[in-house]
C-alpha positions in Angstrom: -319.1 -37.5 -22.1 -319.5 -39.3 -25.5 -322.1 -42.0 -25.1 -322.6 -43.0 -28.8 -320.9 -46.1 -30.2 -318.7 -45.6 -33.2 -320.4 -46.1 -36.5 -318.0 -48.9 -37.5 -316.4 -51.5 -35.2 -312.6 -51.3 -35.2 -311.2 -54.6 -33.8 -307.7 -53.1 -33.4 -309.1 -50.6 -30.8 -310.1 -53.4 -28.5 -308.7 -56.8 -29.2 -305.1 -56.4 -28.4 -305.9 -54.6 -25.2 -308.5 -57.2 -24.1 -306.1 -60.1 -24.8 -303.3 -58.4 -23.0 -305.6 -58.0 -20.0 -306.5 -61.7 -20.1 -302.9 -62.7 -20.3 -301.7 -60.4 -17.5 -304.5 -61.7 -15.2 -303.8 -65.3 -16.1 -307.4 -65.8 -17.1 -306.5 -69.1 -18.9 -303.9 -70.5 -16.6 -304.7 -74.0 -15.3 -303.3 -76.0 -12.4 -304.1 -79.4 -11.0 -307.1 -78.9 -8.7 -308.2 -81.9 -6.5 -311.7 -80.5 -6.5 -312.1 -80.2 -10.2 -312.0 -82.7 -13.0 -309.2 -82.2 -15.5 -309.8 -81.4 -19.1 -306.7 -81.1 -21.3 -306.1 -80.3 -25.0 -302.5 -80.2 -26.1 -302.3 -77.9 -29.2 -301.1 -79.7 -32.3 -297.9 -77.7 -32.7 -297.8 -75.5 -35.8 -294.4 -75.3 -37.6 -292.3 -72.3 -36.6 -291.6 -71.7 -40.3 -295.1 -70.8 -41.3 -298.1 -68.6 -40.8 -301.6 -69.7 -39.7 -303.8 -70.7 -42.6 -307.5 -71.5 -42.7 -307.0 -75.0 -41.5 -305.2 -73.7 -38.4 -308.0 -71.1 -37.8 -310.7 -73.9 -37.9 -308.6 -76.2 -35.7 -307.9 -73.4 -33.2 -311.5 -72.4 -33.1 -312.7 -75.9 -32.3 -310.1 -76.3 -29.5 -311.0 -72.9 -28.1 -314.7 -73.6 -28.0 -314.2 -77.0 -26.3 -311.8 -75.6 -23.7 -313.9 -72.5 -22.9 -317.0 -74.8 -22.6 -315.3 -77.1 -20.2 -313.9 -74.2 -18.2 -317.4 -72.8 -17.8 -318.6 -76.2 -16.7 -316.2 -76.2 -13.8 -313.4 -78.3 -15.1 -309.8 -77.5 -14.5 -309.3 -76.8 -18.2 -305.9 -76.7 -19.8 -305.2 -75.8 -23.4 -301.4 -76.1 -23.7 -299.8 -74.2 -26.6 -296.5 -74.8 -28.4 -294.7 -74.9 -31.7 -292.9 -77.6 -33.8 -289.2 -77.2 -34.9 -290.1 -78.6 -38.4 -286.7 -80.1 -39.3 -286.7 -80.0 -43.1 -288.7 -76.8 -43.5 -286.7 -74.8 -41.0 -283.3 -76.0 -42.3 -284.3 -75.0 -45.8 -285.2 -71.5 -44.6 -282.0 -71.0 -42.7 -279.8 -72.4 -45.5 -281.5 -70.0 -48.0 -281.0 -67.1 -45.6 -277.3 -67.8 -45.2 -276.8 -68.4 -48.9 -278.6 -65.1 -49.8 -276.9 -63.0 -47.2 -273.4 -64.5 -47.1 -273.1 -66.7 -50.2 -272.1 -69.7 -47.9 -273.4 -73.2 -47.4 -274.1 -74.8 -44.0 -271.0 -76.9 -44.5 -269.0 -73.7 -44.8 -270.2 -72.7 -41.4 -269.9 -76.0 -39.7 -272.5 -77.7 -37.5 -272.1 -75.7 -34.4 -272.2 -72.3 -36.1 -275.1 -73.4 -38.3 -277.2 -74.4 -35.2 -276.5 -71.0 -33.6 -278.0 -69.4 -36.8 -280.9 -71.7 -36.7 -281.7 -70.9 -33.1 -281.4 -67.2 -33.9 -283.8 -67.6 -36.8 -286.2 -69.4 -34.5 -286.1 -66.5 -32.0 -286.7 -64.0 -34.8 -289.4 -65.7 -36.9 -290.7 -68.5 -34.7 -292.9 -66.1 -32.6 -295.0 -65.0 -35.5 -297.3 -68.0 -35.1 -297.9 -67.2 -31.4 -298.8 -63.6 -32.2 -301.3 -64.9 -34.7 -302.8 -67.3 -32.2 -303.3 -64.4 -29.8 -305.0 -62.5 -32.6 -307.5 -65.3 -32.8 -308.3 -64.8 -29.1 -307.3 -68.4 -28.3 -307.7 -69.1 -24.6 -304.5 -71.1 -24.1 -302.2 -71.1 -21.1 -299.1 -69.2 -22.3 -297.4 -69.9 -19.0 -297.0 -73.5 -20.2 -295.9 -72.8 -23.8 -293.6 -75.5 -25.1 -291.3 -76.1 -28.1 -290.5 -79.5 -29.5 -286.8 -78.9 -29.1 -286.9 -77.4 -25.6 -284.9 -79.1 -22.8 -287.8 -81.2 -21.5 -289.0 -82.4 -24.9 -285.4 -83.3 -25.9 -285.0 -85.4 -22.7 -288.2 -87.2 -23.5 -287.1 -87.9 -27.1 -283.8 -89.3 -26.0 -285.4 -91.5 -23.3 -288.0 -92.8 -25.8 -285.4 -93.6 -28.4 -283.3 -95.6 -25.9 -286.3 -97.5 -24.6 -287.4 -98.5 -28.1 -283.8 -99.4 -29.1 -283.5 -101.6 -26.0 -286.7 -103.4 -26.9 -285.5 -104.1 -30.4 -288.0 -101.8 -31.9 -285.4 -99.4 -33.3 -282.6 -100.6 -35.4 -280.0 -99.4 -38.0 -279.7 -101.1 -41.4 -279.3 -100.8 -45.1 -282.8 -100.7 -46.5 -284.7 -99.1 -49.3 -285.8 -95.5 -48.4 -287.4 -92.5 -50.0 -284.6 -90.0 -50.8 -285.1 -86.4 -51.8 -282.1 -85.3 -53.9 -282.9 -81.6 -53.4 -283.5 -81.5 -49.7 -280.6 -84.1 -49.3 -282.4 -86.3 -46.8 -284.4 -89.4 -46.4 -288.2 -89.2 -46.0 -290.8 -91.4 -44.4 -293.6 -92.9 -46.5 -296.0 -90.3 -45.1 -293.8 -87.4 -46.3 -294.1 -88.5 -50.0 -296.9 -87.1 -52.0 -298.2 -89.5 -54.6 -299.7 -88.2 -57.9 -300.5 -90.0 -61.1 -298.8 -88.2 -64.1 -298.6 -88.8 -67.8 -295.5 -90.9 -68.6 -294.1 -93.7 -70.7 -293.5 -97.4 -70.5 -290.4 -98.4 -72.6 -290.3 -102.1 -73.6 -286.8 -103.4 -74.0 -285.6 -106.8 -75.1 -283.0 -108.6 -72.9 -281.4 -111.2 -75.2 -280.8 -114.7 -73.9 -277.3 -115.5 -72.8 -277.3 -118.7 -75.0 -278.1 -116.6 -78.1 -281.8 -117.0 -78.0 -284.5 -114.4 -78.4 -284.6 -113.6 -74.7 -287.4 -111.7 -72.8 -289.1 -108.3 -73.2 -289.5 -106.1 -70.1 -291.4 -102.8 -69.6 -290.1 -100.1 -67.4 -291.0 -96.4 -66.6 -287.5 -95.8 -65.3 -284.9 -97.0 -67.9 -282.1 -95.2 -66.0 -282.3 -97.8 -63.3 -281.5 -100.6 -65.6 -277.8 -100.4 -64.7 -278.8 -101.7 -61.3 -280.7 -104.7 -62.6 -279.7 -108.0 -61.0 -282.6 -110.3 -62.2 -285.7 -110.6 -64.3 -288.7 -111.9 -62.3 -291.7 -113.8 -63.7 -294.7 -115.3 -61.8 -294.4 -119.1 -61.1 -297.8 -119.7 -62.7 -296.9 -117.8 -66.0 -296.7 -120.6 -68.6 -295.1 -118.3 -71.1 -291.8 -118.2 -69.2 -291.9 -121.6 -67.4 -288.9 -123.0 -69.4 -286.9 -119.7 -69.0 -286.7 -119.7 -65.2 -283.2 -120.5 -64.2 -281.6 -119.3 -67.4 -279.7 -116.1 -67.9 -280.3 -113.0 -70.1 -277.9 -110.2 -71.0 -278.4 -106.6 -69.8 -278.6 -104.7 -73.1 -275.4 -102.8 -74.1 -274.0 -103.4 -70.6 -273.2 -107.0 -71.3 -273.7 -108.3 -67.8 -275.6 -111.6 -67.4 -278.6 -111.7 -65.0 -280.9 -114.7 -64.1 -284.6 -115.1 -64.7 -286.2 -116.0 -61.4 -289.8 -117.1 -60.3 -291.5 -114.9 -57.7 -295.0 -114.0 -56.6 -294.5 -110.3 -57.2 -294.9 -109.9 -61.0 -298.5 -109.6 -62.3 -298.9 -111.7 -65.5 -301.6 -109.3 -66.7 -299.4 -106.2 -66.4 -297.0 -105.3 -69.2 -295.3 -108.4 -70.5 -295.6 -110.2 -67.1 -291.8 -110.0 -66.7 -290.3 -107.4 -64.3 -286.8 -106.2 -64.0 -285.5 -106.4 -60.5 -283.4 -103.5 -59.2 -283.2 -104.0 -55.4 -281.3 -100.7 -54.8 -283.9 -98.5 -56.4 -287.4 -99.9 -55.8 -289.1 -101.0 -52.6 -290.9 -104.0 -54.2 -287.7 -105.0 -56.0 -285.9 -104.7 -52.6 -288.3 -107.3 -51.1 -287.8 -109.6 -54.0 -284.0 -109.2 -53.6 -284.2 -110.2 -50.0 -286.3 -113.3 -50.8 -283.8 -114.5 -53.4 -280.6 -113.2 -51.8 -279.8 -110.9 -54.8 -277.0 -108.5 -55.1 -277.6 -104.7 -54.5 -276.2 -102.4 -57.2 -276.7 -98.7 -56.8 -276.6 -96.7 -60.0 -277.9 -93.3 -58.8 -276.1 -91.0 -56.5 -277.8 -89.0 -53.6 -277.7 -85.9 -55.8 -279.6 -87.8 -58.6 -276.6 -88.1 -60.9 -275.6 -91.5 -62.2 -272.9 -93.6 -60.4 -270.0 -95.4 -62.1 -272.3 -98.3 -62.6 -273.8 -96.4 -65.5 -270.5 -96.5 -67.4 -270.2 -93.6 -69.9 -273.4 -92.0 -68.5 -271.8 -91.6 -65.0 -272.2 -88.1 -63.6 -275.2 -87.3 -65.8 -278.5 -86.2 -64.2 -280.9 -89.1 -64.0 -283.3 -87.6 -66.6 -280.5 -86.6 -69.0 -279.2 -90.1 -68.7 -282.7 -91.5 -69.4 -282.8 -89.6 -72.7 -279.3 -90.6 -73.9 -279.7 -94.2 -72.7 -283.1 -94.8 -74.4 -281.7 -93.3 -77.6 -278.7 -95.6 -77.5 -280.8 -98.7 -76.8 -283.2 -97.8 -79.6 -280.3 -97.3 -82.1 -278.9 -100.7 -81.0 -282.2 -102.4 -81.7 -283.2 -103.2 -78.1 -286.3 -100.9 -77.9 -289.4 -102.9 -78.8 -292.1 -100.3 -78.2 -293.1 -97.2 -76.3 -296.5 -97.0 -74.5 -298.0 -93.8 -73.3 -299.1 -94.5 -69.7 -300.2 -92.8 -66.5 -297.3 -93.3 -64.0 -297.6 -93.0 -60.2 -295.1 -90.4 -59.1 -293.8 -89.8 -55.6 -292.7 -86.2 -54.7 -291.1 -84.7 -51.6 -293.8 -83.0 -49.6 -291.5 -80.0 -49.0 -289.8 -79.2 -52.3 -292.1 -81.2 -54.6 -289.2 -82.7 -56.5 -289.4 -86.4 -57.5 -288.1 -88.7 -54.8 -285.6 -91.4 -55.6 -286.0 -94.8 -53.9 -282.6 -96.0 -52.9 -280.7 -98.3 -50.6 -279.3 -96.3 -47.6 -277.9 -97.0 -44.1 -280.6 -95.5 -41.9 -282.4 -95.8 -38.6 -285.8 -97.5 -38.6 -288.6 -98.1 -36.2 -290.0 -101.6 -36.5 -293.7 -101.0 -37.1 -295.4 -104.4 -37.1 -295.6 -104.9 -33.3 -296.4 -101.2 -32.7 -299.3 -101.3 -35.2 -301.0 -104.4 -33.6 -302.7 -102.6 -30.7 -303.9 -99.9 -33.0 -305.4 -102.5 -35.3 -307.0 -104.4 -32.4 -308.9 -101.4 -30.9 -310.5 -100.7 -34.3 -311.5 -104.3 -34.9 -313.0 -104.8 -31.4 -315.0 -101.5 -31.6 -313.1 -99.6 -28.9 -312.0 -97.1 -31.5 -314.7 -95.8 -33.9 -314.4 -93.7 -37.0 -316.9 -91.1 -38.1 -317.9 -91.6 -40.8 -317.1 -95.4 -40.5 -315.8 -95.7 -44.1 -312.5 -94.2 -42.9 -311.9 -97.3 -40.8 -311.0 -99.2 -44.1 -308.4 -96.6 -44.9 -307.0 -96.7 -41.4 -306.8 -100.5 -41.3 -305.3 -100.7 -44.8 -302.6 -98.2 -43.8 -301.7 -100.1 -40.6 -301.9 -103.6 -42.0 -299.6 -102.6 -45.0 -297.3 -100.4 -43.0 -293.5 -100.6 -43.7 -290.8 -99.9 -41.1 -290.5 -96.2 -40.5 -287.3 -94.6 -41.6 -286.8 -92.1 -38.8 -283.3 -90.7 -39.4 -282.8 -87.5 -41.4 -279.6 -86.1 -42.9 -280.1 -82.7 -41.4 -278.5 -80.7 -38.5 -281.6 -79.0 -37.1 -283.5 -81.4 -34.9 -283.1 -84.0 -32.2 -279.7 -85.6 -32.8 -279.7 -89.4 -32.6 -278.3 -90.6 -29.3 -275.9 -93.1 -30.8 -272.2 -92.9 -30.3 -269.4 -94.7 -32.3 -266.0 -95.7 -30.9 -263.3 -93.9 -33.0 -261.0 -96.9 -32.7 -263.2 -100.0 -33.3 -266.5 -98.6 -34.5 -268.6 -100.1 -31.7 -271.9 -98.4 -31.4 -273.4 -97.4 -28.1 -277.0 -96.0 -27.7 -277.0 -93.8 -24.6 -278.3 -90.5 -23.2 -274.7 -89.2 -22.9 -271.5 -89.8 -24.7 -269.8 -93.0 -23.2 -266.5 -92.6 -21.4 -265.1 -96.0 -22.3 -265.8 -98.3 -25.2 -267.3 -101.6 -23.9 -265.5 -103.5 -26.7 -262.0 -102.2 -26.9 -261.6 -99.8 -24.0 -260.9 -96.7 -26.1 -262.1 -93.3 -24.8 -262.8 -91.5 -28.0 -266.3 -91.4 -29.5 -268.2 -89.4 -32.1 -272.0 -89.0 -32.2 -274.3 -90.1 -35.0 -274.5 -87.2 -37.5 -278.3 -87.6 -38.3 -281.3 -86.2 -36.5 -284.7 -87.7 -36.0 -287.8 -87.2 -38.1 -289.7 -84.3 -36.7 -292.7 -86.6 -36.1 -290.7 -88.8 -33.7 -290.9 -85.9 -31.2 -294.4 -84.9 -32.2 -295.7 -88.3 -31.3 -294.5 -87.7 -27.7 -295.9 -84.2 -27.6 -299.1 -84.9 -25.4 -296.9 -86.6 -22.8 -293.5 -84.7 -22.9 -295.3 -81.4 -22.5 -296.8 -82.6 -19.1 -293.5 -83.9 -17.8 -292.9 -87.4 -19.2 -290.7 -89.4 -18.6 -291.0 -88.1 -15.0 -294.2 -89.1 -13.2 -295.3 -85.6 -12.6 -298.5 -84.4 -11.0 -299.6 -82.7 -14.2 -299.1 -85.9 -16.2 
């Protein structure tokens, strides 16, 4: 009988066998036990598209240590595993696979067939993460494994959407959103990565409508000028006091736009005068709302120019920028060019520059929801370690905008809103209505959009334990 240990340790000779034994004997299975205190960690669900990285490894280790420690202390310790459907990332992967193998788009397949392919992709590749978690030796309860689009989670998402809608905390409207022209969907503010990059400020003269000298405005995005509806100056800026209420002419376009007074412009920045393009800038949108200004969209969802751009219509936004600036310079409207560091927002998935634009989307009203989160920080119930992060937390919550939660994708939780084919009446419900409450028609179609992945992730600690039902586990 060989009693000597091998000279080198070979993990593959032991680890899979040991983990399999743990799993077969349900070593990590947890049940509600009246005689034990419960201790629960719900695994932050990794995306089905990826592989574990060092961040996951650290996070998994911390969760594993805590769970094993509590289990040894006699708690009924549950570590519940699962994965996230990752709307944008997964759809991109499936679309790429279909294009590479069949030369088709998702529209060629149609929604139903595309979703069949997406579920098949999930079954084929989605389990890779779980195999890696096992390789780490994580002591989670695989009998309770969940997926953010499984039946229980989907029921919870629909229920939560309807409850928020009925409370007036979810609404549909035309507002400024972050649009990714490559992924073809709206993004939340949290999905936009901000980076300062070298750029330019172009200074253009907008001549006065009465033939006077007019006003000089700086912009880093000349291609949006076709959507200008006003020039704003600060009410305290003495330079422009007599110009408020007069009109200037949009260079080369010839359209008259007013000069208005608003708190938004910074007299110390640029010339102190700001062009207002409500359809393509979030701050301009707010100014437009305050002054009841028109909304003119000059950029398409694919980042080409609309008919508002005249002869530049159909051009890519950056090609248009070059040609437009050249034409303005030749016509004598360009005053100067300033090299400047420009804040740039990019899609967190494809890293292309996002385009702020007006769009009809679903939003979660955030002000009321943020109040309790602000209050617990201010009264000391919630503490940050180190405490300097509280400033970041409070700044984010106090400045928060309404959350654009609809996505122009097919993979995800479809929005539970139905529209009457006859009169257009909208009904938010768990199932398609049988009769229109407005006109009595019986034909409906469901909203095409799906919800932001994080709408379901926010419910993850509760939906995985049975919410909205009042389960024993919950």
